[in-house]
C-alpha positions in Angstrom: 37.5 16.9 7.3 36.9 16.6 10.9 37.1 12.9 10.7 41.1 13.5 9.5 41.3 16.5 12.7 40.4 14.1 15.2 42.2 10.9 13.5 45.1 13.5 13.7 44.7 14.6 17.1 44.5 10.6 18.0 47.5 9.8 16.8 49.0 11.6 19.4 47.0 11.5 22.4 49.2 13.2 25.0 50.6 15.8 23.3 47.0 16.6 22.2 46.2 16.8 25.8 48.8 19.0 26.7 47.7 21.5 23.6 44.7 21.9 24.6 45.2 22.6 28.3 48.3 25.0 28.1 45.7 26.5 25.7 42.4 26.9 27.4 44.2 27.8 30.2 46.3 30.9 28.0 43.1 32.1 27.8 41.4 31.8 30.9 45.0 34.2 31.6 44.8 36.4 29.5 40.4 37.4 30.4 40.8 37.2 33.9 44.3 38.4 34.5 43.8 37.6 38.5 44.6 34.9 41.1 41.4 34.5 43.7 41.5 35.3 46.7 38.9 33.5 49.1 38.3 34.1 53.0 40.1 30.1 53.6 43.3 31.4 51.5 45.2 33.2 54.5 45.0 29.9 56.2 47.0 28.5 53.8 49.7 31.3 53.3 49.8 31.8 56.7 51.2 28.7 57.4 53.3 28.0 54.3 54.6 31.6 55.7 55.7 29.1 58.8 56.6 26.3 57.0 59.2 28.4 54.8 60.6 29.6 58.5 60.2 26.2 59.7 58.8 27.6 62.4 55.6 25.8 63.9 55.5 27.1 67.2 52.3 28.1 68.5 50.5 27.5 65.5 46.5 27.0 66.5 46.4 24.5 63.8 43.4 25.5 61.9 44.9 24.2 58.4 46.9 21.2 58.0 50.3 21.1 55.9 49.9 19.5 52.6 48.5 22.5 50.7 51.1 25.3 52.1 53.8 23.1 50.9 52.9 23.3 47.2 52.6 27.1 48.5 56.3 27.1 50.6 57.9 25.4 47.4 56.8 27.8 45.2 58.4 30.5 47.6 54.8 31.8 48.2 54.5 33.3 45.2 50.8 33.1 44.2 52.1 33.9 40.7 54.1 30.9 40.6 51.7 29.1 42.9 49.3 29.7 39.7 51.8 28.5 37.4 52.4 25.3 39.1 48.5 24.6 40.1 47.9 24.9 36.2 50.8 22.5 35.6 49.4 20.3 37.4 46.5 20.3 35.9 48.2 19.5 32.9 49.7 16.0 34.1 46.5 16.1 36.8 44.4 15.7 32.5 47.3 13.0 31.3 46.6 10.4 34.4 43.0 10.8 33.6 43.3 9.4 29.9 46.0 6.8 31.4 43.1 5.8 33.4 40.3 5.6 31.2 43.2 3.6 28.4 43.5 1.1 31.4 39.6 0.7 31.4 40.2 -0.5 27.8 37.9 3.1 26.6 39.7 3.5 23.2 42.0 6.2 22.5 39.3 8.5 20.6 36.4 8.2 23.0 39.2 8.6 26.2 41.0 12.3 24.1 38.0 13.1 24.0 36.8 12.8 27.4 38.9 14.2 28.6 39.2 17.7 27.0 35.3 17.9 27.6 36.2 17.3 31.2 38.6 20.4 30.9 37.3 22.6 29.4 34.9 23.3 32.6 35.5 26.4 33.4 35.3 25.6 36.9 38.1 23.1 36.3 40.5 25.9 34.8 39.3 28.5 37.8 39.9 26.1 40.8 43.6 26.5 39.5 43.2 30.0 39.7 42.5 30.2 43.1 44.5 29.7 46.3 42.3 26.5 47.9 42.7 23.0 48.0 41.1 22.3 45.3 42.6 21.6 41.9 45.7 20.0 44.3 43.2 17.0 45.3 41.9 16.4 42.2 45.3 16.3 40.7 46.0 13.3 43.9 42.6 11.8 43.9 42.9 11.0 40.0 46.3 9.7 40.6 45.1 7.3 43.4 42.7 6.0 40.6 44.8 5.6 38.7 47.3 3.4 40.6 43.7 1.8 42.2 42.8 0.3 39.1 46.4 -0.6 38.4 46.3 -2.4 41.0 43.6 -4.1 40.4 45.2 -6.7 38.4 49.0 -6.1 39.1 51.6 -8.8 39.9 53.3 -6.3 42.1 51.3 -5.7 44.6 53.9 -4.2 47.3 55.2 -1.1 44.5 51.2 0.1 44.1 50.7 -0.8 48.1 53.5 1.6 49.0 53.0 4.0 45.9 49.1 4.3 47.6 50.4 4.6 51.2 52.5 7.9 49.6 49.7 9.5 48.0 47.4 8.7 50.3 49.1 9.8 53.3 50.1 13.5 51.1 46.7 13.2 50.1 45.6 13.5 53.9 47.8 16.2 55.1 46.0 18.5 52.4 42.4 17.4 53.3 42.8 14.7 56.5 39.0 14.4 55.9 40.4 11.6 54.0 41.6 9.3 56.5 38.8 6.8 55.7 40.3 5.8 51.8 42.4 3.7 53.1 40.0 1.4 54.9 38.0 0.8 51.6 40.8 0.6 49.1 42.1 -2.4 51.5 39.0 -3.4 52.3 37.9 -4.6 48.4 41.4 -5.7 47.3 41.1 -8.0 50.5 37.3 -8.7 49.0 38.8 -9.8 44.7 39.5 -13.9 45.8 38.5 -13.3 49.3 40.3 -16.5 51.6 40.3 -16.0 55.3 43.9 -16.8 55.2 44.2 -13.7 53.2 42.4 -11.0 55.8 46.2 -10.0 56.6 48.1 -9.3 53.8 50.7 -7.4 51.6 48.2 -4.1 51.3 48.1 -2.9 55.3 51.0 -1.1 53.7 48.0 1.2 52.4 47.8 2.4 56.1 51.6 3.0 56.8 51.5 6.7 55.6 47.8 7.9 55.8 48.2 7.1 59.6 51.2 8.7 59.9 49.6 11.3 58.1 46.9 11.5 60.5 48.4 11.0 63.4 51.7 12.4 63.0 49.5 16.1 62.2 47.1 15.5 64.5 50.4 15.2 67.2 51.7 18.8 66.3 48.8 20.3 66.9 48.3 18.4 70.1 52.0 20.1 71.4 51.0 23.1 69.9 47.5 23.8 71.2 47.1 21.2 73.9 44.1 19.3 71.9 44.8 15.8 69.4 42.7 17.1 66.0 44.0 17.1 62.6 42.3 20.4 63.0 41.3 23.2 65.5 38.2 24.2 63.7 36.6 20.9 64.4 33.8 22.8 66.4 33.3 24.7 64.7 32.6 22.8 61.2 30.3 20.3 63.5 28.7 23.2 64.5 27.4 24.6 61.7 25.2 21.2 60.9 23.6 23.0 64.4 22.2 26.1 62.4 18.8 25.0 62.6 18.4 23.6 65.8 20.9 25.3 67.9 18.5 27.4 70.6 17.5 23.3 71.1 20.5 23.0 73.3 21.2 21.3 76.5 20.1 24.1 79.8 23.9 24.6 79.8 24.7 24.9 76.9 21.0 28.0 76.4 23.4 30.4 76.4 25.8 29.2 73.4 22.5 27.9 71.6 20.3 31.3 71.5 23.0 33.4 70.7 23.7 31.3 67.4 19.8 30.7 66.7 19.7 35.2 66.9 22.4 35.2 64.1 21.0 32.3 62.2 17.5 34.4 62.3 19.5 37.6 61.2 21.6 35.8 58.7 18.2 34.8 57.0 16.8 37.8 57.6 20.1 40.2 55.2 19.4 37.5 52.8 23.4 35.9 53.4 24.3 32.1 54.3 23.0 30.6 56.3 25.6 27.8 56.5 28.3 30.0 57.6 26.3 31.5 60.2 28.5 30.4 63.0 32.0 32.1 61.8 29.3 35.5 61.7 28.8 35.1 65.4 32.0 33.8 66.1 33.4 37.1 67.7 30.3 37.3 70.4 30.6 33.9 71.1 34.2 34.2 72.0 33.4 36.8 74.2 30.7 35.5 76.0 32.4 32.1 76.2 35.5 34.1 77.4 37.2 31.7 75.3 39.4 34.4 73.0 42.7 31.4 72.3 40.5 29.8 69.1 40.8 25.9 70.0 39.1 26.2 73.6 36.7 28.0 72.5 36.5 25.3 68.7 36.8 22.1 71.6 33.3 23.9 73.6 31.4 24.3 70.0 32.6 20.6 69.6 31.3 19.4 72.8 28.3 22.0 72.3 27.3 20.4 68.8 28.5 16.8 70.6 25.2 17.4 72.6 23.0 19.4 70.8 22.8 16.4 68.2 22.3 13.7 70.7 19.5 15.7 71.8 17.9 16.3 68.3 18.9 12.9 66.6 16.2 14.4 63.8 17.1 17.5 63.7 20.8 16.4 62.9 18.8 13.6 60.2 17.5 15.8 58.0 20.3 18.4 58.0 22.5 15.6 57.9 20.4 15.3 54.4 20.2 18.2 53.5 24.4 18.4 53.3 24.1 14.8 51.2 22.0 16.8 49.0 24.9 19.8 48.5 27.3 17.9 47.9 26.0 17.2 44.3 26.0 21.1 43.4 28.2 22.2 41.2 30.2 25.1 41.6 32.4 28.1 39.9 34.7 29.6 42.1 35.9 33.0 40.3 35.5 36.7 41.4 33.2 37.5 38.5 33.8 41.5 38.5 37.4 41.1 38.3 38.0 40.1 34.3 40.2 42.4 33.0 38.6 42.0 29.4 35.5 44.1 29.1 31.9 41.6 29.1 34.4 37.9 29.2 32.7 37.3 32.5 29.6 38.0 31.0 30.3 35.6 27.7 32.1 32.6 30.5 29.1 33.4 32.7 26.3 31.5 29.6 29.2 29.0 28.9 29.1 28.2 32.2 25.6 28.1 32.8 25.3 25.1 30.3 28.7 23.5 31.7 27.1 23.6 34.8 23.5 22.0 34.1 25.2 19.4 31.7 27.6 18.5 35.1 24.4 18.4 37.2 22.7 16.4 34.9 25.9 13.5 34.9 26.0 13.8 38.1 22.0 13.4 38.9 22.9 9.9 36.2 25.2 9.1 39.2 23.4 8.9 42.0 20.8 7.1 40.5 23.7 4.4 39.8 24.7 4.4 43.1 22.3 1.6 44.0 22.0 -0.3 40.7 26.0 -0.5 41.5 25.3 -1.8 44.8 23.3 -4.3 43.9 25.4 -5.3 41.1 28.1 -6.1 43.4 26.5 -8.5 46.1 24.6 -10.2 42.9 28.2 -10.7 41.2 30.8 -10.6 43.9 32.5 -8.9 41.5 35.6 -6.0 42.6 35.7 -3.9 39.5 36.5 -0.3 39.3 33.0 0.7 39.0 32.3 -0.7 42.8 35.1 1.1 44.3 34.6 4.8 42.6 31.2 4.4 43.2 31.6 3.1 47.1 34.2 5.6 47.7 32.4 8.2 46.1 29.0 7.7 48.5 30.6 7.3 51.7 32.6 10.8 50.9 29.2 12.4 50.4 27.6 10.8 53.3 30.9 11.6 55.8 31.3 15.4 54.5 27.0 16.3 55.3 27.9 14.9 59.3 30.9 16.8 59.2 29.8 19.7 58.2 27.8 22.2 56.3 28.0 24.9 54.4 30.5 25.0 50.6 29.5 21.0 50.5 30.1 21.5 46.4 33.9 21.6 47.1 33.9 18.0 49.0 32.6 16.8 45.8 35.2 18.3 43.2 37.7 16.0 43.2 35.2 13.2 42.3 33.3 14.5 39.5 35.7 13.1 37.1 35.5 9.5 38.7 31.4 10.4 38.5 31.5 10.7 34.1 34.0 7.1 34.8 31.2 5.9 36.7 28.7 6.7 34.0 31.1 5.7 30.9 31.3 2.6 32.1 27.7 1.7 32.7 26.4 3.1 29.3 29.6 3.2 27.2 30.7 -0.1 26.1 30.5 0.8 22.1 33.3 3.2 23.5 35.6 0.0 25.3 38.5 -1.2 22.9 
């Protein structure tokens, strides 16, 4: 009987995915009946309102415009925004399925993998949040679908333009991803490599990403005087100095000592140490007499660079901590806001089991990183496994170098890709 049901579903995989995504999200909506707002959310809604008014004059440059564009297109209605995120989540699931099909997994294996991933609670709850993660996942999925398709395509121009557009918009969501076109161009160039092909049609990959990154940085330059993708940059990098804040050069001693004092208070209060600089910000802004956020962030950037330069070992230790946290799993919800009594308790137990499984998959992926790198140097073969592995490994290191705190949010858009690598490594029997 079970076999017959599975066979029925596999005959119409896309319809099955759509129905599953609709039902699973409807269940969560009925149980939760809430749109989750986090401290980061206000920055996105503020910029969305400015974009809707076509007015960026005087904007402080704290957020990039990718996600606020989505909010603005929904008329800045949070309910409509969540509905759109549910729709994008369903489309995302379809393209995840299509990616597995491109990799020659059977329809049954592909469908089961998609249904399992999209039953993970944090996937659905990210779509109920006013945060960038679900939108980021959507673009990461599309990008790797077209990367996989582009490995053997004869339509390199069309593929390159599409990838350039997708990565360009992804960078508008999170400028962090500016490294992507460089890695992808490198892999495409190495495939069937010859010196004469170093300059090739794949250079198109850089056009829209660089336009996005440099264009938004220029907007910030006009508004704030600083050519940066986000004026939070100095604050973000300062988070990596939290455990050696006081070991700064003498000229920054007042900042470092105050930062360290707050760190000890945060530890004593059993709060998130990574967020110490945000708790200390009001006092530090008063102390430095820098009430204008971009100026204050620039000052913290100077402090952080000098402190990191003076303490390379402490910084290296902190980078390792941030890198380790990248592989954590987290769910973003308001546990106490469920409308149906005891639903939160039941879902929490389910999430404990799911997060353990997800953590196990991430652990296996981390252990596979050196294996796929060695295989690449042995066989000189460019395949989806080495591309995905390299991109995720690079992202894990770069985010660790850039900031400390909520690092698991950086890994979320890559979780399905980690599953793909595990399947490619151990699931040969699942292929056609």
